[in-house]
mmCIF file as gemmi writes it, N, C-alpha and C atoms, coordinates in Angstrom:
data_model
loop_
_atom_site.group_PDB
_atom_site.id
_atom_site.type_symbol
_atom_site.label_atom_id
_atom_site.label_alt_id
_atom_site.label_comp_id
_atom_site.label_asym_id
_atom_site.label_entity_id
_atom_site.label_seq_id
_atom_site.pdbx_PDB_ins_code
_atom_site.Cartn_x
_atom_site.Cartn_y
_atom_site.Cartn_z
_atom_site.occupancy
_atom_site.B_iso_or_equiv
_atom_site.pdbx_formal_charge
_atom_site.auth_seq_id
_atom_site.auth_asym_id
_atom_site.pdbx_PDB_model_num
ATOM 1 N N . GLY Axp A 1 ? 0.8 -1.185 0 1 0 ? 1 A 1
ATOM 2 C CA . GLY Axp A 1 ? 0 0 0 1 0 ? 1 A 1
ATOM 3 C C . GLY Axp A 1 ? 0.85 1.259 0 1 0 ? 1 A 1
ATOM 4 N N . HIS Axp A 2 ? 0.242 2.352 -0.295 1 0 ? 2 A 1
ATOM 5 C CA . HIS Axp A 2 ? 0.874 3.673 -0.245 1 0 ? 2 A 1
ATOM 6 C C . HIS Axp A 2 ? 2.112 3.737 -1.136 1 0 ? 2 A 1
ATOM 7 N N . GLY Axp A 3 ? 1.98 3.274 -2.376 1 0 ? 3 A 1
ATOM 8 C CA . GLY Axp A 3 ? 3.094 3.352 -3.314 1 0 ? 3 A 1
ATOM 9 C C . GLY Axp A 3 ? 4.287 2.506 -2.92 1 0 ? 3 A 1
ATOM 10 N N . GLY Axp A 4 ? 4.062 1.418 -2.192 1 0 ? 4 A 1
ATOM 11 C CA . GLY Axp A 4 ? 5.141 0.536 -1.773 1 0 ? 4 A 1
ATOM 12 C C . GLY Axp A 4 ? 5.794 0.936 -0.466 1 0 ? 4 A 1
ATOM 13 N N . MET Axp A 5 ? 5.36 2.034 0.124 1 0 ? 5 A 1
ATOM 14 C CA . MET Axp A 5 ? 5.977 2.494 1.37 1 0 ? 5 A 1
ATOM 15 C C . MET Axp A 5 ? 5.611 1.615 2.561 1 0 ? 5 A 1
ATOM 16 N N . MET Axp A 6 ? 4.563 0.827 2.447 1 0 ? 6 A 1
ATOM 17 C CA . MET Axp A 6 ? 4.164 -0.077 3.529 1 0 ? 6 A 1
ATOM 18 C C . MET Axp A 6 ? 4.57 -1.514 3.229 1 0 ? 6 A 1
ATOM 19 N N . ARG Axp A 7 ? 5.455 -1.693 2.251 1 0 ? 7 A 1
ATOM 20 C CA . ARG Axp A 7 ? 5.896 -3.029 1.877 1 0 ? 7 A 1
ATOM 21 C C . ARG Axp A 7 ? 6.663 -3.653 3.037 1 0 ? 7 A 1
ATOM 22 N N . LEU Axp A 8 ? 6.383 -4.924 3.279 1 0 ? 8 A 1
ATOM 23 C CA . LEU Axp A 8 ? 7.042 -5.644 4.355 1 0 ? 8 A 1
ATOM 24 C C . LEU Axp A 8 ? 7.439 -7.011 3.837 1 0 ? 8 A 1
ATOM 25 N N . ASP Axp A 9 ? 8.729 -7.272 3.736 1 0 ? 9 A 1
ATOM 26 C CA . ASP Axp A 9 ? 9.229 -8.579 3.314 1 0 ? 9 A 1
ATOM 27 C C . ASP Axp A 9 ? 9.465 -9.419 4.557 1 0 ? 9 A 1
ATOM 28 N N . LEU Axp A 10 ? 8.902 -10.617 4.573 1 0 ? 10 A 1
ATOM 29 C CA . LEU Axp A 10 ? 9.06 -11.523 5.711 1 0 ? 10 A 1
ATOM 30 C C . LEU Axp A 10 ? 10.113 -12.573 5.38 1 0 ? 10 A 1
ATOM 31 N N . LEU Axp A 11 ? 11.124 -12.685 6.232 1 0 ? 11 A 1
ATOM 32 C CA . LEU Axp A 11 ? 12.169 -13.687 6.054 1 0 ? 11 A 1
ATOM 33 C C . LEU Axp A 11 ? 11.934 -14.832 7.016 1 0 ? 11 A 1
ATOM 34 N N . ASP Axp A 12 ? 12.126 -16.033 6.56 1 0 ? 12 A 1
ATOM 35 C CA . ASP Axp A 12 ? 11.944 -17.238 7.366 1 0 ? 12 A 1
ATOM 36 C C . ASP Axp A 12 ? 10.552 -17.316 7.996 1 0 ? 12 A 1
ATOM 37 N N . PRO Axp A 13 ? 9.49 -17.141 7.176 1 0 ? 13 A 1
ATOM 38 C CA . PRO Axp A 13 ? 8.151 -17.25 7.755 1 0 ? 13 A 1
ATOM 39 C C . PRO Axp A 13 ? 7.823 -18.693 8.117 1 0 ? 13 A 1
ATOM 40 N N . TRP Axp A 14 ? 6.916 -18.856 9.068 1 0 ? 14 A 1
ATOM 41 C CA . TRP Axp A 14 ? 6.444 -20.182 9.452 1 0 ? 14 A 1
ATOM 42 C C . TRP Axp A 14 ? 4.96 -20.093 9.789 1 0 ? 14 A 1
ATOM 43 N N . VAL Axp A 15 ? 4.299 -21.217 9.655 1 0 ? 15 A 1
ATOM 44 C CA . VAL Axp A 15 ? 2.897 -21.344 10.05 1 0 ? 15 A 1
ATOM 45 C C . VAL Axp A 15 ? 2.843 -22.42 11.119 1 0 ? 15 A 1
ATOM 46 N N . ALA Axp A 16 ? 2.217 -22.101 12.235 1 0 ? 16 A 1
ATOM 47 C CA . ALA Axp A 16 ? 2.07 -23.067 13.335 1 0 ? 16 A 1
ATOM 48 C C . ALA Axp A 16 ? 0.613 -23.483 13.431 1 0 ? 16 A 1
ATOM 49 N N . LEU Axp A 17 ? 0.396 -24.785 13.528 1 0 ? 17 A 1
ATOM 50 C CA . LEU Axp A 17 ? -0.938 -25.346 13.724 1 0 ? 17 A 1
ATOM 51 C C . LEU Axp A 17 ? -0.984 -25.976 15.107 1 0 ? 17 A 1
ATOM 52 N N . THR Axp A 18 ? -1.872 -25.476 15.946 1 0 ? 18 A 1
ATOM 53 C CA . THR Axp A 18 ? -2.009 -25.997 17.303 1 0 ? 18 A 1
ATOM 54 C C . THR Axp A 18 ? -3.487 -26.281 17.563 1 0 ? 18 A 1
ATOM 55 N N . PRO Axp A 19 ? -3.804 -26.973 18.65 1 0 ? 19 A 1
ATOM 56 C CA . PRO Axp A 19 ? -5.219 -27.174 18.983 1 0 ? 19 A 1
ATOM 57 C C . PRO Axp A 19 ? -5.974 -25.854 19.191 1 0 ? 19 A 1
ATOM 58 N N . GLN Axp A 20 ? -5.256 -24.785 19.547 1 0 ? 20 A 1
ATOM 59 C CA . GLN Axp A 20 ? -5.883 -23.486 19.771 1 0 ? 20 A 1
ATOM 60 C C . GLN Axp A 20 ? -6.122 -22.714 18.469 1 0 ? 20 A 1
ATOM 61 N N . GLY Axp A 21 ? -5.48 -23.108 17.394 1 0 ? 21 A 1
ATOM 62 C CA . GLY Axp A 21 ? -5.639 -22.425 16.114 1 0 ? 21 A 1
ATOM 63 C C . GLY Axp A 21 ? -4.339 -22.377 15.336 1 0 ? 21 A 1
ATOM 64 N N . ALA Axp A 22 ? -4.301 -21.51 14.341 1 0 ? 22 A 1
ATOM 65 C CA . ALA Axp A 22 ? -3.126 -21.394 13.478 1 0 ? 22 A 1
ATOM 66 C C . ALA Axp A 22 ? -2.585 -19.971 13.544 1 0 ? 22 A 1
ATOM 67 N N . SER Axp A 23 ? -1.281 -19.842 13.315 1 0 ? 23 A 1
ATOM 68 C CA . SER Axp A 23 ? -0.661 -18.522 13.332 1 0 ? 23 A 1
ATOM 69 C C . SER Axp A 23 ? 0.465 -18.456 12.309 1 0 ? 23 A 1
ATOM 70 N N . LEU Axp A 24 ? 0.765 -17.227 11.893 1 0 ? 24 A 1
ATOM 71 C CA . LEU Axp A 24 ? 1.866 -16.938 10.98 1 0 ? 24 A 1
ATOM 72 C C . LEU Axp A 24 ? 2.903 -16.167 11.771 1 0 ? 24 A 1
ATOM 73 N N . GLY Axp A 25 ? 4.154 -16.573 11.641 1 0 ? 25 A 1
ATOM 74 C CA . GLY Axp A 25 ? 5.212 -15.879 12.363 1 0 ? 25 A 1
ATOM 75 C C . GLY Axp A 25 ? 6.487 -15.817 11.553 1 0 ? 25 A 1
ATOM 76 N N . ILE Axp A 26 ? 7.479 -15.187 12.153 1 0 ? 26 A 1
ATOM 77 C CA . ILE Axp A 26 ? 8.811 -15.11 11.554 1 0 ? 26 A 1
ATOM 78 C C . ILE Axp A 26 ? 9.832 -15.474 12.618 1 0 ? 26 A 1
ATOM 79 N N . SER Axp A 27 ? 10.96 -15.976 12.153 1 0 ? 27 A 1
ATOM 80 C CA . SER Axp A 27 ? 12.069 -16.242 13.064 1 0 ? 27 A 1
ATOM 81 C C . SER Axp A 27 ? 12.654 -14.912 13.483 1 0 ? 27 A 1
ATOM 82 N N . ALA Axp A 28 ? 13.104 -14.836 14.716 1 0 ? 28 A 1
ATOM 83 C CA . ALA Axp A 28 ? 13.656 -13.575 15.217 1 0 ? 28 A 1
ATOM 84 C C . ALA Axp A 28 ? 15.058 -13.761 15.761 1 0 ? 28 A 1
ATOM 85 N N . GLY Axp A 29 ? 15.738 -14.766 15.29 1 0 ? 29 A 1
ATOM 86 C CA . GLY Axp A 29 ? 17.089 -15.014 15.764 1 0 ? 29 A 1
ATOM 87 C C . GLY Axp A 29 ? 17.159 -16.287 16.574 1 0 ? 29 A 1
ATOM 88 N N . PRO Axp A 30 ? 18.367 -16.782 16.799 1 0 ? 30 A 1
ATOM 89 C CA . PRO Axp A 30 ? 18.534 -18.079 17.462 1 0 ? 30 A 1
ATOM 90 C C . PRO Axp A 30 ? 18.103 -18.095 18.926 1 0 ? 30 A 1
ATOM 91 N N . ALA Axp A 31 ? 18.006 -16.955 19.575 1 0 ? 31 A 1
ATOM 92 C CA . ALA Axp A 31 ? 17.68 -16.935 21.007 1 0 ? 31 A 1
ATOM 93 C C . ALA Axp A 31 ? 16.171 -16.949 21.283 1 0 ? 31 A 1
ATOM 94 N N . THR Axp A 32 ? 15.355 -16.768 20.241 1 0 ? 32 A 1
ATOM 95 C CA . THR Axp A 32 ? 13.911 -16.706 20.456 1 0 ? 32 A 1
ATOM 96 C C . THR Axp A 32 ? 13.197 -17.753 19.627 1 0 ? 32 A 1
ATOM 97 N N . GLY Axp A 33 ? 11.958 -17.987 19.956 1 0 ? 33 A 1
ATOM 98 C CA . GLY Axp A 33 ? 11.144 -18.905 19.175 1 0 ? 33 A 1
ATOM 99 C C . GLY Axp A 33 ? 10.485 -18.232 17.993 1 0 ? 33 A 1
ATOM 100 N N . GLY Axp A 34 ? 10.629 -16.926 17.885 1 0 ? 34 A 1
ATOM 101 C CA . GLY Axp A 34 ? 10.044 -16.195 16.787 1 0 ? 34 A 1
ATOM 102 C C . GLY Axp A 34 ? 8.986 -15.226 17.253 1 0 ? 34 A 1
ATOM 103 N N . ILE Axp A 35 ? 8.42 -14.536 16.303 1 0 ? 35 A 1
ATOM 104 C CA . ILE Axp A 35 ? 7.396 -13.541 16.563 1 0 ? 35 A 1
ATOM 105 C C . ILE Axp A 35 ? 6.135 -13.948 15.818 1 0 ? 35 A 1
ATOM 106 N N . VAL Axp A 36 ? 5.017 -14.042 16.526 1 0 ? 36 A 1
ATOM 107 C CA . VAL Axp A 36 ? 3.734 -14.321 15.879 1 0 ? 36 A 1
ATOM 108 C C . VAL Axp A 36 ? 3.213 -13.01 15.316 1 0 ? 36 A 1
ATOM 109 N N . LEU Axp A 37 ? 3.015 -12.97 13.998 1 0 ? 37 A 1
ATOM 110 C CA . LEU Axp A 37 ? 2.549 -11.761 13.327 1 0 ? 37 A 1
ATOM 111 C C . LEU Axp A 37 ? 1.038 -11.715 13.163 1 0 ? 37 A 1
ATOM 112 N N . ALA Axp A 38 ? 0.428 -12.881 12.914 1 0 ? 38 A 1
ATOM 113 C CA . ALA Axp A 38 ? -1.006 -12.908 12.638 1 0 ? 38 A 1
ATOM 114 C C . ALA Axp A 38 ? -1.601 -14.24 13.058 1 0 ? 38 A 1
ATOM 115 N N . THR Axp A 39 ? -2.861 -14.187 13.433 1 0 ? 39 A 1
ATOM 116 C CA . THR Axp A 39 ? -3.609 -15.41 13.644 1 0 ? 39 A 1
ATOM 117 C C . THR Axp A 39 ? -4.33 -15.719 12.339 1 0 ? 39 A 1
ATOM 118 N N . LEU Axp A 40 ? -4.512 -16.996 12.082 1 0 ? 40 A 1
ATOM 119 C CA . LEU Axp A 40 ? -5.093 -17.439 10.819 1 0 ? 40 A 1
ATOM 120 C C . LEU Axp A 40 ? -6.399 -18.183 11.074 1 0 ? 40 A 1
ATOM 121 N N . GLU Axp A 41 ? -7.343 -17.982 10.184 1 0 ? 41 A 1
ATOM 122 C CA . GLU Axp A 41 ? -8.601 -18.712 10.239 1 0 ? 41 A 1
ATOM 123 C C . GLU Axp A 41 ? -8.607 -19.678 9.066 1 0 ? 41 A 1
ATOM 124 N N . LEU Axp A 42 ? -8.001 -20.847 9.278 1 0 ? 42 A 1
ATOM 125 C CA . LEU Axp A 42 ? -7.816 -21.797 8.187 1 0 ? 42 A 1
ATOM 126 C C . LEU Axp A 42 ? -9.141 -22.387 7.711 1 0 ? 42 A 1
ATOM 127 N N . PRO Axp A 43 ? -9.412 -22.253 6.405 1 0 ? 43 A 1
ATOM 128 C CA . PRO Axp A 43 ? -10.56 -22.95 5.847 1 0 ? 43 A 1
ATOM 129 C C . PRO Axp A 43 ? -10.19 -24.411 5.633 1 0 ? 43 A 1
ATOM 130 N N . SER Axp A 44 ? -11.127 -25.202 5.18 1 0 ? 44 A 1
ATOM 131 C CA . SER Axp A 44 ? -10.809 -26.595 4.858 1 0 ? 44 A 1
ATOM 132 C C . SER Axp A 44 ? -9.772 -26.615 3.745 1 0 ? 44 A 1
ATOM 133 N N . PRO Axp A 45 ? -8.776 -27.495 3.863 1 0 ? 45 A 1
ATOM 134 C CA . PRO Axp A 45 ? -7.735 -27.548 2.838 1 0 ? 45 A 1
ATOM 135 C C . PRO Axp A 45 ? -8.221 -28.266 1.581 1 0 ? 45 A 1
ATOM 136 N N . GLU Axp A 46 ? -7.523 -27.987 0.507 1 0 ? 46 A 1
ATOM 137 C CA . GLU Axp A 46 ? -7.773 -28.649 -0.761 1 0 ? 46 A 1
ATOM 138 C C . GLU Axp A 46 ? -6.637 -29.648 -0.984 1 0 ? 46 A 1
ATOM 139 N N . ALA Axp A 47 ? -6.978 -30.925 -1.125 1 0 ? 47 A 1
ATOM 140 C CA . ALA Axp A 47 ? -5.968 -31.956 -1.36 1 0 ? 47 A 1
ATOM 141 C C . ALA Axp A 47 ? -5.624 -31.988 -2.851 1 0 ? 47 A 1
ATOM 142 N N . LEU Axp A 48 ? -4.347 -31.832 -3.141 1 0 ? 48 A 1
ATOM 143 C CA . LEU Axp A 48 ? -3.854 -31.877 -4.511 1 0 ? 48 A 1
ATOM 144 C C . LEU Axp A 48 ? -2.913 -33.063 -4.667 1 0 ? 48 A 1
ATOM 145 N N . LYS Axp A 49 ? -2.63 -33.446 -5.875 1 0 ? 49 A 1
ATOM 146 C CA . LYS Axp A 49 ? -1.657 -34.52 -6.11 1 0 ? 49 A 1
ATOM 147 C C . LYS Axp A 49 ? -0.268 -34.122 -5.624 1 0 ? 49 A 1
ATOM 148 N N . THR Axp A 50 ? 0.008 -32.822 -5.625 1 0 ? 50 A 1
ATOM 149 C CA . THR Axp A 50 ? 1.334 -32.334 -5.263 1 0 ? 50 A 1
ATOM 150 C C . THR Axp A 50 ? 1.434 -31.891 -3.811 1 0 ? 50 A 1
ATOM 151 N N . GLY Axp A 51 ? 0.303 -31.886 -3.07 1 0 ? 51 A 1
ATOM 152 C CA . GLY Axp A 51 ? 0.346 -31.464 -1.677 1 0 ? 51 A 1
ATOM 153 C C . GLY Axp A 51 ? -1.011 -30.989 -1.19 1 0 ? 51 A 1
ATOM 154 N N . THR Axp A 52 ? -0.98 -30.077 -0.247 1 0 ? 52 A 1
ATOM 155 C CA . THR Axp A 52 ? -2.191 -29.529 0.359 1 0 ? 52 A 1
ATOM 156 C C . THR Axp A 52 ? -2.188 -28.022 0.17 1 0 ? 52 A 1
ATOM 157 N N . LEU Axp A 53 ? -3.361 -27.474 -0.154 1 0 ? 53 A 1
ATOM 158 C CA . LEU Axp A 53 ? -3.465 -26.047 -0.432 1 0 ? 53 A 1
ATOM 159 C C . LEU Axp A 53 ? -4.597 -25.435 0.394 1 0 ? 53 A 1
ATOM 160 N N . TRP Axp A 54 ? -4.294 -24.322 1.038 1 0 ? 54 A 1
ATOM 161 C CA . TRP Axp A 54 ? -5.306 -23.499 1.702 1 0 ? 54 A 1
ATOM 162 C C . TRP Axp A 54 ? -5.359 -22.193 0.923 1 0 ? 54 A 1
ATOM 163 N N . GLN Axp A 55 ? -6.536 -21.821 0.458 1 0 ? 55 A 1
ATOM 164 C CA . GLN Axp A 55 ? -6.676 -20.601 -0.331 1 0 ? 55 A 1
ATOM 165 C C . GLN Axp A 55 ? -7.452 -19.541 0.441 1 0 ? 55 A 1
ATOM 166 N N . ASP Axp A 56 ? -7.098 -18.294 0.18 1 0 ? 56 A 1
ATOM 167 C CA . ASP Axp A 56 ? -7.796 -17.15 0.783 1 0 ? 56 A 1
ATOM 168 C C . ASP Axp A 56 ? -7.938 -17.285 2.295 1 0 ? 56 A 1
ATOM 169 N N . VAL Axp A 57 ? -6.827 -17.557 2.965 1 0 ? 57 A 1
ATOM 170 C CA . VAL Axp A 57 ? -6.827 -17.729 4.414 1 0 ? 57 A 1
ATOM 171 C C . VAL Axp A 57 ? -6.937 -16.36 5.088 1 0 ? 57 A 1
ATOM 172 N N . PRO Axp A 58 ? -8.016 -16.104 5.829 1 0 ? 58 A 1
ATOM 173 C CA . PRO Axp A 58 ? -8.131 -14.83 6.537 1 0 ? 58 A 1
ATOM 174 C C . PRO Axp A 58 ? -7.031 -14.696 7.595 1 0 ? 58 A 1
ATOM 175 N N . THR Axp A 59 ? -6.459 -13.493 7.677 1 0 ? 59 A 1
ATOM 176 C CA . THR Axp A 59 ? -5.392 -13.214 8.64 1 0 ? 59 A 1
ATOM 177 C C . THR Axp A 59 ? -5.779 -12.01 9.498 1 0 ? 59 A 1
ATOM 178 N N . LEU Axp A 60 ? -5.521 -12.112 10.79 1 0 ? 60 A 1
ATOM 179 C CA . LEU Axp A 60 ? -5.79 -11.025 11.728 1 0 ? 60 A 1
ATOM 180 C C . LEU Axp A 60 ? -4.489 -10.668 12.433 1 0 ? 60 A 1
ATOM 181 N N . LEU Axp A 61 ? -4.153 -9.409 12.454 1 0 ? 61 A 1
ATOM 182 C CA . LEU Axp A 61 ? -2.895 -8.956 13.03 1 0 ? 61 A 1
ATOM 183 C C . LEU Axp A 61 ? -2.808 -9.314 14.515 1 0 ? 61 A 1
ATOM 184 N N . ALA Axp A 62 ? -1.708 -9.932 14.887 1 0 ? 62 A 1
ATOM 185 C CA . ALA Axp A 62 ? -1.454 -10.315 16.278 1 0 ? 62 A 1
ATOM 186 C C . ALA Axp A 62 ? -0.638 -9.21 16.963 1 0 ? 62 A 1
ATOM 187 N N . PRO Axp A 63 ? -0.593 -9.215 18.29 1 0 ? 63 A 1
ATOM 188 C CA . PRO Axp A 63 ? 0.188 -8.183 19 1 0 ? 63 A 1
ATOM 189 C C . PRO Axp A 63 ? 1.628 -8.074 18.508 1 0 ? 63 A 1
ATOM 190 N N . GLY Axp A 64 ? 2.258 -9.197 18.183 1 0 ? 64 A 1
ATOM 191 C CA . GLY Axp A 64 ? 3.645 -9.167 17.727 1 0 ? 64 A 1
ATOM 192 C C . GLY Axp A 64 ? 3.841 -8.532 16.367 1 0 ? 64 A 1
ATOM 193 N N . GLY Axp A 65 ? 2.773 -8.377 15.597 1 0 ? 65 A 1
ATOM 194 C CA . GLY Axp A 65 ? 2.891 -7.791 14.268 1 0 ? 65 A 1
ATOM 195 C C . GLY Axp A 65 ? 2.625 -6.302 14.22 1 0 ? 65 A 1
ATOM 196 N N . VAL Axp A 66 ? 2.051 -5.746 15.27 1 0 ? 66 A 1
ATOM 197 C CA . VAL Axp A 66 ? 1.676 -4.33 15.277 1 0 ? 66 A 1
ATOM 198 C C . VAL Axp A 66 ? 2.888 -3.428 15.057 1 0 ? 66 A 1
ATOM 199 N N . ALA Axp A 67 ? 3.986 -3.669 15.751 1 0 ? 67 A 1
ATOM 200 C CA . ALA Axp A 67 ? 5.174 -2.811 15.644 1 0 ? 67 A 1
ATOM 201 C C . ALA Axp A 67 ? 5.793 -2.853 14.246 1 0 ? 67 A 1
ATOM 202 N N . LEU Axp A 68 ? 5.671 -3.989 13.558 1 0 ? 68 A 1
ATOM 203 C CA . LEU Axp A 68 ? 6.237 -4.077 12.21 1 0 ? 68 A 1
ATOM 204 C C . LEU Axp A 68 ? 5.556 -3.124 11.24 1 0 ? 68 A 1
ATOM 205 N N . PHE Axp A 69 ? 4.336 -2.739 11.545 1 0 ? 69 A 1
ATOM 206 C CA . PHE Axp A 69 ? 3.601 -1.793 10.715 1 0 ? 69 A 1
ATOM 207 C C . PHE Axp A 69 ? 3.562 -0.399 11.37 1 0 ? 69 A 1
ATOM 208 N N . ASN Axp A 70 ? 4.559 -0.123 12.208 1 0 ? 70 A 1
ATOM 209 C CA . ASN Axp A 70 ? 4.696 1.187 12.868 1 0 ? 70 A 1
ATOM 210 C C . ASN Axp A 70 ? 3.42 1.609 13.594 1 0 ? 70 A 1
ATOM 211 N N . ASP Axp A 71 ? 2.776 0.644 14.229 1 0 ? 71 A 1
ATOM 212 C CA . ASP Axp A 71 ? 1.568 0.901 15.018 1 0 ? 71 A 1
ATOM 213 C C . ASP Axp A 71 ? 0.438 1.552 14.207 1 0 ? 71 A 1
ATOM 214 N N . GLN Axp A 72 ? 0.419 1.327 12.899 1 0 ? 72 A 1
ATOM 215 C CA . GLN Axp A 72 ? -0.624 1.897 12.046 1 0 ? 72 A 1
ATOM 216 C C . GLN Axp A 72 ? -1.911 1.076 12.066 1 0 ? 72 A 1
ATOM 217 N N . TYR Axp A 73 ? -1.802 -0.197 12.46 1 0 ? 73 A 1
ATOM 218 C CA . TYR Axp A 73 ? -2.957 -1.084 12.476 1 0 ? 73 A 1
ATOM 219 C C . TYR Axp A 73 ? -3.098 -1.682 13.87 1 0 ? 73 A 1
ATOM 220 N N . PRO Axp A 74 ? -4.313 -1.819 14.369 1 0 ? 74 A 1
ATOM 221 C CA . PRO Axp A 74 ? -4.52 -2.384 15.707 1 0 ? 74 A 1
ATOM 222 C C . PRO Axp A 74 ? -4.507 -3.908 15.692 1 0 ? 74 A 1
ATOM 223 N N . VAL Axp A 75 ? -4.336 -4.487 16.856 1 0 ? 75 A 1
ATOM 224 C CA . VAL Axp A 75 ? -4.458 -5.941 17.015 1 0 ? 75 A 1
ATOM 225 C C . VAL Axp A 75 ? -5.849 -6.341 16.525 1 0 ? 75 A 1
ATOM 226 N N . GLY Axp A 76 ? -5.896 -7.41 15.749 1 0 ? 76 A 1
ATOM 227 C CA . GLY Axp A 76 ? -7.168 -7.902 15.219 1 0 ? 76 A 1
ATOM 228 C C . GLY Axp A 76 ? -7.523 -7.339 13.857 1 0 ? 76 A 1
ATOM 229 N N . GLN Axp A 77 ? -6.718 -6.387 13.346 1 0 ? 77 A 1
ATOM 230 C CA . GLN Axp A 77 ? -6.971 -5.818 12.017 1 0 ? 77 A 1
ATOM 231 C C . GLN Axp A 77 ? -6.868 -6.919 10.971 1 0 ? 77 A 1
ATOM 232 N N . GLU Axp A 78 ? -7.842 -7.01 10.102 1 0 ? 78 A 1
ATOM 233 C CA . GLU Axp A 78 ? -7.776 -7.992 9.019 1 0 ? 78 A 1
ATOM 234 C C . GLU Axp A 78 ? -6.733 -7.531 8.013 1 0 ? 78 A 1
ATOM 235 N N . MET Axp A 79 ? -5.857 -8.45 7.637 1 0 ? 79 A 1
ATOM 236 C CA . MET Axp A 79 ? -4.8 -8.164 6.672 1 0 ? 79 A 1
ATOM 237 C C . MET Axp A 79 ? -5.107 -8.931 5.391 1 0 ? 79 A 1
ATOM 238 N N . ASP Axp A 80 ? -4.23 -8.818 4.392 1 0 ? 80 A 1
ATOM 239 C CA . ASP Axp A 80 ? -4.447 -9.552 3.148 1 0 ? 80 A 1
ATOM 240 C C . ASP Axp A 80 ? -4.481 -11.053 3.414 1 0 ? 80 A 1
ATOM 241 N N . PRO Axp A 81 ? -5.316 -11.774 2.669 1 0 ? 81 A 1
ATOM 242 C CA . PRO Axp A 81 ? -5.389 -13.223 2.867 1 0 ? 81 A 1
ATOM 243 C C . PRO Axp A 81 ? -4.116 -13.915 2.372 1 0 ? 81 A 1
ATOM 244 N N . LEU Axp A 82 ? -3.881 -15.09 2.913 1 0 ? 82 A 1
ATOM 245 C CA . LEU Axp A 82 ? -2.726 -15.898 2.526 1 0 ? 82 A 1
ATOM 246 C C . LEU Axp A 82 ? -3.153 -17.073 1.651 1 0 ? 82 A 1
ATOM 247 N N . PHE Axp A 83 ? -2.209 -17.547 0.889 1 0 ? 83 A 1
ATOM 248 C CA . PHE Axp A 83 ? -2.333 -18.812 0.191 1 0 ? 83 A 1
ATOM 249 C C . PHE Axp A 83 ? -1.204 -19.669 0.741 1 0 ? 83 A 1
ATOM 250 N N . ILE Axp A 84 ? -1.537 -20.822 1.275 1 0 ? 84 A 1
ATOM 251 C CA . ILE Axp A 84 ? -0.528 -21.703 1.87 1 0 ? 84 A 1
ATOM 252 C C . ILE Axp A 84 ? -0.501 -22.99 1.071 1 0 ? 84 A 1
ATOM 253 N N . ASN Axp A 85 ? 0.662 -23.323 0.542 1 0 ? 85 A 1
ATOM 254 C CA . ASN Axp A 85 ? 0.85 -24.547 -0.224 1 0 ? 85 A 1
ATOM 255 C C . ASN Axp A 85 ? 1.842 -25.425 0.516 1 0 ? 85 A 1
ATOM 256 N N . LEU Axp A 86 ? 1.387 -26.567 0.979 1 0 ? 86 A 1
ATOM 257 C CA . LEU Axp A 86 ? 2.248 -27.52 1.679 1 0 ? 86 A 1
ATOM 258 C C . LEU Axp A 86 ? 2.53 -28.67 0.707 1 0 ? 86 A 1
ATOM 259 N N . PRO Axp A 87 ? 3.701 -28.653 0.044 1 0 ? 87 A 1
ATOM 260 C CA . PRO Axp A 87 ? 3.981 -29.683 -0.949 1 0 ? 87 A 1
ATOM 261 C C . PRO Axp A 87 ? 4.303 -31.035 -0.304 1 0 ? 87 A 1
ATOM 262 N N . ILE Axp A 88 ? 4.035 -32.066 -1.041 1 0 ? 88 A 1
ATOM 263 C CA . ILE Axp A 88 ? 4.422 -33.411 -0.617 1 0 ? 88 A 1
ATOM 264 C C . ILE Axp A 88 ? 5.905 -33.546 -0.924 1 0 ? 88 A 1
ATOM 265 N N . THR Axp A 89 ? 6.662 -33.981 0.083 1 0 ? 89 A 1
ATOM 266 C CA . THR Axp A 89 ? 8.086 -34.2 -0.156 1 0 ? 89 A 1
ATOM 267 C C . THR Axp A 89 ? 8.321 -35.676 -0.423 1 0 ? 89 A 1
ATOM 268 N N . PRO Axp A 90 ? 9.135 -35.966 -1.422 1 0 ? 90 A 1
ATOM 269 C CA . PRO Axp A 90 ? 9.395 -37.362 -1.749 1 0 ? 90 A 1
ATOM 270 C C . PRO Axp A 90 ? 10.057 -38.102 -0.585 1 0 ? 90 A 1
ATOM 271 N N . ALA Axp A 91 ? 9.652 -39.339 -0.38 1 0 ? 91 A 1
ATOM 272 C CA . ALA Axp A 91 ? 10.273 -40.166 0.674 1 0 ? 91 A 1
ATOM 273 C C . ALA Axp A 91 ? 11.672 -40.56 0.23 1 0 ? 91 A 1
ATOM 274 N N . GLY Axp A 92 ? 12.543 -40.641 1.196 1 0 ? 92 A 1
ATOM 275 C CA . GLY Axp A 92 ? 13.863 -41.129 0.842 1 0 ? 92 A 1
ATOM 276 C C . GLY Axp A 92 ? 14.884 -40.335 1.423 1 0 ? 92 A 1
């Protein structure tokens, strides 16, 4: 948004699936477990021959993500949806 001025590149992103729900985070260095940026509302996945796909995953900004956007968005702000592709890795 804003002519690219709000662009945010995420390095080493991860998605965590727990009994409490799903979240998107980034690694924050070897001393931490990372920063949770958003909570995810995972729809039912689509099974593909090449893996599993979640499309148009709603994302809500988590407390850990607010500072990355210079406090411009509040906790719970809906962000752009995600597409998550979990490929099947060959055995061996």
